[in-house]
C-alpha positions in Angstrom: 2.7 44.6 23.0 5.3 42.3 24.4 2.6 39.6 24.8 1.5 39.9 21.2 5.1 39.7 19.9 5.7 36.5 22.0 2.5 34.9 20.5 3.5 36.0 17.0 6.9 34.1 17.2 5.4 31.2 19.2 2.8 30.6 16.5 5.5 30.8 13.7 7.9 28.5 15.5 5.3 25.8 16.2 4.1 25.9 12.6 7.7 25.4 11.5 8.3 22.3 13.6 7.6 19.8 10.7 10.0 21.8 8.5 12.8 21.5 11.1 12.2 17.8 11.2 12.3 17.5 7.4 15.7 19.1 7.4 17.1 15.9 9.0 15.0 13.3 7.0 14.8 14.5 3.4 17.5 14.2 0.8 17.8 17.9 0.1 20.9 19.9 -0.7 22.1 22.6 1.6 20.3 25.2 -0.4 17.1 23.1 -0.5 17.2 22.9 3.3 17.6 26.7 3.6 14.6 27.1 1.3 12.6 24.6 3.4 12.9 27.0 6.4 13.2 30.4 4.7 10.2 30.4 2.3 7.6 29.1 4.9 9.1 31.5 7.5 8.6 34.5 5.2 5.1 33.5 4.3 4.1 32.9 8.0 5.6 36.3 8.9 3.4 38.0 6.3 0.3 35.9 7.0 0.4 36.3 10.8 0.7 40.1 10.3 -2.4 40.5 8.3 -4.8 40.9 11.2 -4.2 43.1 14.2 -5.8 40.5 16.6 -3.0 38.2 17.7 -4.7 34.8 17.5 -7.2 35.2 14.7 -5.0 34.0 11.9 -3.9 31.0 13.9 -7.5 30.0 14.4 -8.1 30.4 10.6 -5.1 28.1 10.1 -6.3 25.3 12.2 -6.6 23.0 9.1 -2.8 23.6 8.6 -2.2 22.6 12.2 -4.1 19.4 11.5 -1.7 18.8 8.6 1.3 19.4 10.9 -0.1 16.9 13.4 -0.6 14.3 10.7 2.9 15.0 9.5 4.4 14.4 13.0 2.5 11.1 13.4 4.0 10.1 10.0 7.5 10.8 11.3 6.7 8.6 14.3 5.6 5.7 12.0 8.1 6.0 9.2 10.8 8.4 10.2 10.8 10.3 6.9 9.0 11.9 4.1 5.9 14.1 3.9 2.3 13.1 3.9 1.9 11.2 0.7 -1.0 10.9 -1.7 -1.5 7.3 -0.6 -1.7 8.4 3.0 -4.6 10.7 2.2 -6.3 7.9 0.2 -5.8 5.5 3.1 -8.2 7.6 5.1 -11.3 6.8 3.1 -10.2 3.3 2.3 -9.4 2.2 5.9 -12.2 1.1 8.1 -12.8 2.4 11.6 -11.8 -0.9 13.2 -8.3 -0.9 11.5 -7.9 2.8 12.3 -8.7 2.2 15.9 -6.2 -0.6 16.2 -3.5 1.5 14.8 -4.2 4.7 16.7 -4.5 2.8 19.9 -1.0 1.6 19.5 0.8 4.8 18.4 -0.3 6.8 21.4 3.1 8.5 22.1 2.8 10.3 18.8 -0.8 11.3 19.5 0.3 12.7 22.9 3.1 14.7 21.3 0.9 16.4 18.7 -1.7 17.1 21.3 0.9 18.7 23.6 2.2 20.8 20.7 -0.9 22.0 19.0 -3.9 22.0 21.4 -2.2 24.7 23.6 -1.6 26.7 20.4 -5.4 26.7 19.6 -6.2 27.5 23.2 -3.8 30.4 23.3 -5.0 31.7 20.0 -8.6 31.6 21.3 -7.7 33.3 24.5 -5.9 36.0 22.6 -8.9 36.7 20.4 -11.3 36.6 23.4 -9.1 39.2 25.3 -8.6 41.3 22.2 -4.8 41.0 22.3 -3.6 43.2 19.3 -0.4 43.8 17.5 0.6 47.4 16.9 0.4 48.5 13.2 4.1 49.4 13.2 5.1 45.9 14.3 2.9 44.4 11.6 4.3 46.6 8.9 7.8 45.7 9.9 7.1 42.0 9.9 5.4 42.2 6.5 8.4 44.1 5.1 10.9 41.6 6.4 8.6 38.8 5.3 8.6 40.1 1.8 12.4 40.6 1.8 12.9 37.0 3.0 10.4 35.7 0.4 12.3 37.4 -2.4 15.5 35.9 -1.2 13.8 32.5 -0.8 12.3 32.8 -4.3 15.7 33.6 -5.8 17.3 30.5 -4.0 14.4 28.4 -5.3 15.0 29.5 -8.9 18.7 28.8 -8.5 18.0 25.3 -7.0 15.6 24.5 -9.9 18.3 25.4 -12.4 21.0 23.5 -10.5 18.8 20.4 -9.9 16.1 19.9 -12.5 14.3 17.4 -10.3 13.6 20.0 -7.6 10.0 21.2 -7.5 8.1 23.3 -5.0 5.1 21.0 -5.2 7.2 18.0 -4.2 10.1 19.4 -2.1 8.8 22.3 -0.1 6.6 21.7 3.0 3.7 22.4 3.4 3.2 23.2 -0.4 4.0 19.6 -1.2 1.4 18.2 1.2 -1.3 20.5 -0.1 -0.4 19.4 -3.7 -0.6 15.7 -2.5 -4.0 16.4 -1.0 -5.2 17.9 -4.3 -3.8 15.0 -6.2 -5.5 12.5 -3.9 -8.9 14.3 -4.2 -8.6 14.3 -8.0 -7.6 10.6 -8.0 -10.5 9.7 -5.7 -13.0 11.5 -8.0 -11.7 9.6 -11.0 -12.1 6.3 -9.2 -15.7 7.2 -8.3 -16.3 7.7 -12.0 -15.0 4.2 -12.8 -18.5 2.6 -13.3 -19.0 5.2 -16.1 -15.5 5.2 -17.7 -15.4 1.4 -17.8 -19.0 0.7 -18.7 -18.5 -0.2 -22.3 -15.2 -2.1 -21.9 -14.9 -5.7 -23.1 -12.0 -8.1 -23.3 -13.7 -10.0 -26.2 -12.4 -13.1 -24.4 -12.8 -16.5 -26.0 -11.4 -20.0 -25.6 -10.3 -22.4 -28.4 -9.8 -25.4 -26.2 -11.1 -26.8 -23.0 -10.0 -29.6 -20.6 -11.7 -33.0 -20.5 -12.3 -32.5 -16.8 -13.7 -29.6 -14.9 -11.4 -26.6 -14.4 -11.1 -24.5 -11.3 -8.6 -21.6 -11.0 -8.1 -19.9 -7.7 -6.3 -16.6 -6.9 -5.6 -16.0 -3.3 -4.6 -12.4 -2.5 -2.9 -12.1 0.8 -2.4 -9.2 3.1 0.9 -7.7 4.4 2.8 -11.0 3.8 6.5 -10.4 3.6 8.8 -13.2 2.2 11.4 -12.7 4.9 9.2 -14.5 7.4 8.2 -17.5 5.3 10.3 -20.6 6.0 9.8 -21.6 2.4 11.8 -18.4 1.6 14.6 -19.3 4.0 13.3 -18.0 7.3 14.9 -19.8 10.2 11.6 -20.3 12.0 9.2 -23.0 10.8 6.3 -20.9 9.5 5.2 -23.1 6.6 4.8 -26.6 8.2 2.0 -27.7 5.8 3.0 -26.0 2.5 6.5 -27.4 2.7 5.1 -30.9 2.1 2.9 -29.9 -0.8 3.8 -31.4 -4.2 3.5 -29.4 -7.4 4.1 -26.1 -5.6 6.3 -23.6 -7.6 7.9 -20.9 -5.5 9.1 -17.6 -7.0 11.9 -16.6 -4.6 12.6 -13.2 -6.3 9.2 -11.6 -6.4 8.1 -8.0 -5.6 4.8 -6.2 -5.4 4.1 -3.2 -7.6 2.7 -1.2 -4.7 3.1 -1.2 -1.0 -0.5 0.0 -0.5 -3.5 -2.2 -0.6 -5.8 0.2 -2.5 -3.3 0.2 -5.4 -1.7 -3.2 -5.2 -4.8 -5.4 -5.3 -6.3 -3.7 -8.4 -2.9 -4.1 -10.1 -3.0 -7.8 -9.4 -6.5 -8.2 -10.7 -6.2 -6.2 -13.9 -4.0 -5.5 -16.9 -2.8 -2.3 -15.4 0.7 -2.1 -14.0 3.1 0.5 -12.7 4.0 1.4 -16.3 0.4 1.5 -17.5 -1.6 2.6 -14.4 -4.1 4.6 -16.5 -5.6 1.3 -17.8 -7.2 1.0 -14.3 -9.7 3.8 -15.0 -11.1 2.3 -18.2 -10.6 -1.5 -18.1 -12.3 -4.2 -16.1 -10.6 -7.0 -14.2 -9.6 -10.6 -14.9 -12.9 -11.6 -13.3 -14.8 -10.2 -16.4 -12.3 -11.9 -18.8 -13.1 -15.3 -17.2 -16.9 -14.5 -17.4 -16.7 -13.6 -21.0 -14.8 -16.9 -21.7 -17.7 -18.9 -20.1 -16.5 -19.4 -16.5 -18.6 -18.9 -13.4 -16.8 -16.4 -11.2 -16.7 -16.2 -7.4 -15.2 -13.4 -5.3 -14.8 -14.0 -1.6 -13.5 -11.3 0.7 -12.5 -10.9 4.4 -11.8 -7.2 4.0 -14.2 -4.4 4.8 -15.7 -2.8 1.6 -13.9 0.6 1.2 -15.1 2.0 -2.1 -11.9 1.2 -3.9 -11.2 -0.5 -7.3 -11.1 -3.8 -5.4 -14.8 -3.4 -4.6 -15.6 -2.7 -8.2 -13.7 -5.7 -9.4 -15.3 -8.0 -6.7 -18.8 -6.9 -7.9 -18.0 -8.0 -11.4 -18.1 -11.6 -10.2 -21.2 -13.8 -10.6 -21.1 -14.5 -6.9 -19.7 -11.9 -4.5 -19.5 -12.7 -0.8 -17.9 -10.4 1.8 -17.7 -12.0 5.3 -16.6 -8.8 7.0 -19.4 -6.3 6.3 -19.8 -3.0 8.1 -22.4 -2.6 10.8 -24.9 0.3 10.6 -22.6 2.5 12.6 -19.6 1.7 10.4 -17.8 -0.3 13.1 -16.8 -4.0 12.8 -17.7 -6.1 15.8 -16.8 -9.6 14.5 -13.2 -10.6 13.8 -13.6 -13.3 11.2 -10.6 -15.5 10.4 -9.8 -16.2 6.8 -10.9 -19.8 7.2 -14.5 -18.6 7.4 -14.4 -18.2 3.6 -13.7 -21.8 3.0 -17.2 -23.1 3.5 -18.3 -20.7 0.8 -15.6 -22.0 -1.6 -16.9 -25.5 -1.0 -20.5 -24.4 -1.5 -19.8 -22.9 -4.9 -17.7 -25.8 -6.0 -20.6 -28.2 -5.1 -23.5 -26.0 -6.3 -21.9 -25.1 -9.6 -20.8 -28.6 -10.3 -21.4 -28.3 -14.1 -19.3 -25.1 -14.5 -15.7 -24.2 -14.7 -14.8 -21.7 -12.0 -12.6 -18.8 -11.2 -12.5 -18.2 -7.4 -10.7 -15.1 -6.0 -10.0 -14.8 -2.3 -9.1 -11.4 -0.7 -7.8 -12.4 2.7 -7.0 -10.5 5.8 -3.7 -12.3 6.2 -1.2 -10.6 8.4 -2.8 -7.2 8.7 -1.9 -5.4 11.9 -3.0 -6.0 14.7 -1.3 -9.4 14.0 -2.5 -11.3 17.1 -6.1 -10.8 16.0 -5.5 -12.6 12.7 -5.3 -16.2 14.0 -7.1 -18.5 16.4 -5.3 -19.3 19.7 -4.2 -22.8 18.6 -1.9 -21.1 16.1 0.0 -19.1 18.7 3.1 -21.2 18.3 5.5 -18.4 19.2 4.9 -16.7 22.5 4.6 -14.3 24.1 2.7 -12.4 21.4 0.4 -10.1 23.3 2.1 -6.7 22.9 0.5 -4.4 20.5 2.2 -1.0 21.2 4.4 -0.1 18.3 7.7 0.3 20.3 11.1 -1.2 19.7 11.0 -2.9 23.1 8.0 -4.9 21.9 9.7 -6.1 18.7 10.1 -9.7 19.8 6.4 -10.0 20.7 5.3 -8.3 17.6 7.4 -10.6 15.4 6.0 -13.6 17.3 2.4 -12.5 16.6 3.3 -11.8 12.9 4.9 -15.2 12.5 1.9 -16.9 14.0 -0.2 -15.2 11.4 2.0 -16.7 8.7 1.5 -20.1 10.2 -2.2 -19.5 10.0 -1.9 -18.4 6.3 0.0 -21.6 5.7 -2.9 -23.6 7.2 -5.4 -21.6 5.1 -3.6 -22.2 1.8 -3.2 -25.9 2.6 -6.9 -26.1 3.1 -7.6 -24.4 -0.2 -5.4 -26.9 -1.9 -7.1 -29.8 -0.1 -10.5 -28.6 -1.3 -9.2 -28.3 -4.9 -7.5 -31.7 -4.7 -10.7 -33.3 -3.4 -12.8 -31.8 -6.3 -11.0 -34.0 -8.8 -10.7 -31.0 -11.2 -7.9 -29.7 -13.2 -7.0 -26.9 -10.8 -4.4 -24.3 -10.0 -3.9 -21.8 -7.2 -1.9 -18.7 -7.3 -1.0 -17.0 -4.0 0.4 -13.5 -3.8 0.2 -11.0 -0.9 -0.7 -7.4 -1.9 2.6 -6.2 -0.3 5.0 -6.9 2.5 5.6 -5.3 5.9 8.2 -3.6 8.0 8.8 -5.1 11.5 11.4 -2.8 13.1 14.0 -4.6 11.1 17.0 -2.3 11.1 18.3 1.0 12.5 15.4 2.9 10.8 12.9 1.1 13.1 10.3 1.1 10.4 6.9 -0.6 11.0 3.8 -1.5 9.0 3.5 -0.7 5.3 2.3 2.1 2.9 5.2 4.3 3.8 5.9 7.0 1.1 9.2 5.4 0.4 8.9 1.6 0.5 11.6 -0.7 1.9 12.8 -4.1 0.8 10.6 -5.7 3.4 7.5 -4.0 2.0 8.3 -5.0 -1.6 9.7 -8.5 -1.4 6.7 -11.0 -1.2 6.1 -14.8 -1.2 4.6 -15.6 -4.6 3.7 -19.2 -5.6 1.6 -21.3 -8.0 0.2 -24.8 -7.1 -0.9 -27.2 -9.8 -3.1 -30.2 -9.2 -2.0 -33.6 -10.5 -4.9 -33.6 -12.9 -3.9 -30.2 -14.3 -0.3 -31.3 -14.8 -1.6 -34.4 -16.6 -3.7 -32.2 -18.9 -1.1 -29.5 -19.5 2.3 -30.8 -18.5 4.2 -28.1 -20.5 2.6 -25.3 -18.5 3.9 -26.8 -15.2 7.4 -27.4 -16.7 7.6 -23.8 -17.9 6.4 -22.5 -14.6 9.2 -24.4 -12.8 11.7 -23.2 -15.3 10.8 -19.6 -14.6 10.8 -20.0 -10.8 14.2 -18.3 -10.5 13.3 -15.3 -12.7 12.8 -11.9 -11.1 9.1 -11.4 -11.2 6.4 -8.9 -10.0 2.7 -8.9 -9.3 1.9 -7.6 -12.8 2.6 -11.2 -14.1 -0.5 -12.6 -12.3 -3.1 -11.3 -14.7 -1.4 -12.7 -17.8 -0.5 -16.0 -16.1 -4.1 -16.6 -15.0 -5.4 -16.0 -18.5 -2.7 -18.3 -19.9 -3.5 -21.1 -17.3 -7.2 -21.0 -18.5 -6.1 -20.6 -22.2 -8.2 -17.5 -22.6 -7.7 -15.5 -25.7 -7.9 -11.7 -25.6 -5.9 -8.8 -27.2 -5.1 -7.7 -23.6 -3.1 -10.9 -22.9 0.6 -10.4 -23.2 2.4 -13.8 -23.4 5.8 -12.4 -22.5 4.3 -11.6 -19.0 3.0 -15.1 -18.4 5.1 -17.3 -16.2 3.8 -20.5 -17.9 4.5 -19.3 -21.4 7.6 -20.3 -23.4 8.1 -16.8 -24.6 8.1 -15.3 -21.1 10.6 -12.5 -20.9 12.3 -10.8 -18.0 10.9 -7.3 -17.6 12.1 -4.2 -15.9 10.6 -4.3 -12.4 8.8 -1.2 -11.3 6.7 -0.2 -8.4 4.1 2.6 -8.4 5.3 5.9 -7.0 3.1 8.1 -4.9 2.1 10.2 -7.9 1.4 7.0 -9.9 4.7 7.2 -11.7 6.7 4.0 -12.4 9.9 3.7 -10.2 12.6 1.2 -10.8 12.7 -0.6 -7.5 16.4 -1.1 -7.4 17.9 1.9 -9.1 16.0 4.7 -7.4 13.4 3.0 -5.3 15.5 1.5 -2.5 17.7 3.0 0.2 21.2 1.6 1.0 20.0 -0.8 3.7 17.4 -2.3 1.2 19.9 -2.7 -1.6 22.2 -4.6 0.8 19.3 -7.0 1.6 18.6 -7.5 -2.1 22.2 -8.4 -2.8 22.5 -10.6 0.3 19.4 -12.6 -0.8 20.7 -13.0 -4.3 17.8 -11.1 -5.8 18.1 -9.5 -9.2 19.4 -6.0 -9.1 19.7 -5.2 -12.7 19.3 -1.5 -13.4 16.8 -0.9 -16.1 14.4 2.0 -16.0 12.5 1.5 -19.3 8.8 0.6 -19.4 7.3 -1.6 -22.1 5.1 0.6 -24.4 
């Protein structure tokens, strides 16, 4: 009997480990923190008393242990919050190679969860095998006390909801919130799988009234994990943009943010008319690629990212010519690490072979995705040493060195894109925007990577720029002048879709001139990013923590509080 009681409480305590951690990381009131322990404790007391065999229920609850393990790994990476919807969606949209790189470098957290939960499963199995049972009287007693505590916890929950109307069980009580997030992720994934059907009949009805005398080429380069803080063009003390700094006709937007810190949401927002305020458009509308096709352009989509069944893949397949240089092998593993430059010969090929056509070319680069030292050839290793890959604070200097080297390589890549466009003699423009930024163990929070449930300044602030060829400026000087005039405006990635349409003078009812950075009627808009449940969040008012707001103010970025969305 003593052994069965010990196992009973051991199982409960180990299942409550994430709850105890969340007490210190989540912005809950004192009552909210009591509920965070009391309600799950009462439910575990009841559940673990249902069967007389001591370990049977724990074996049934192995899926819950897996959630606990996932949650503890999340604490190791981000130091706060529960498993978000986007974290679940990152599982099917992250390839095995990327997952292997990450898991191989967060081994301390893997060891911790293994030490905590593998013995639990072993003990539960042994208890079942040896038929360790709990006396009926003990089980009745635990169920009674569990019900009493559940009633008290329910009362406190009702009081907390009345006191704070933002408190909800499905978002604030672990593990109920994680289970809700998993449900939300599955529902969202199914909707995205239906996209070919729900968008089948969509059309932009795009037309053009005018055309240039010379050939036109418009290029959109979507970067990966590029944060503005490490670009010398944005004030970084290291020289990471040795080539772009000498480019004429380059308009830099110093106060730009992304609308999502996750690739599977950010890239589709860049390519479509959807934005944080109108995310539902994504499920029924097509991308800017189709708008250009309808207007008579030949379209090319070049990718150095593994296909992942996301909206980005759907949009890429809309192009007349879709080339992915990083396909999966039969076993699902990637064996070749192609650098972004490998896409440039294809760019040149399409420019030459489609010489009689105006073009839209979209690049989806691998940019500065972790593992950073794998993203550039050896000759770009300007900052050394840069070999450490383990995500530990002691390795910060080496990780930053490798990251900065990847920015130097991106600078080289963009310079080559511009050189190809310049040599084409066309009226050309290039827009560059990363999908999101990156944390590099910047402050006391020691945050790393991106896609955290609560983004930081470093994940949101991005380097955004437009380059104009001399020929384009000669043909449309006013567009270039307006672009420069708006360079100090607070902008976000939802301006890209409308600016691209405006650059090519494409007419469609989906074009909103007040969002175009080259349009005289451009208006400053409330800047939002997309929350975990696809809700718009004002990035300054409620989206940033104290450390991030200090960075915004220090950098002179706009911090106007405005939570309204444009209807």
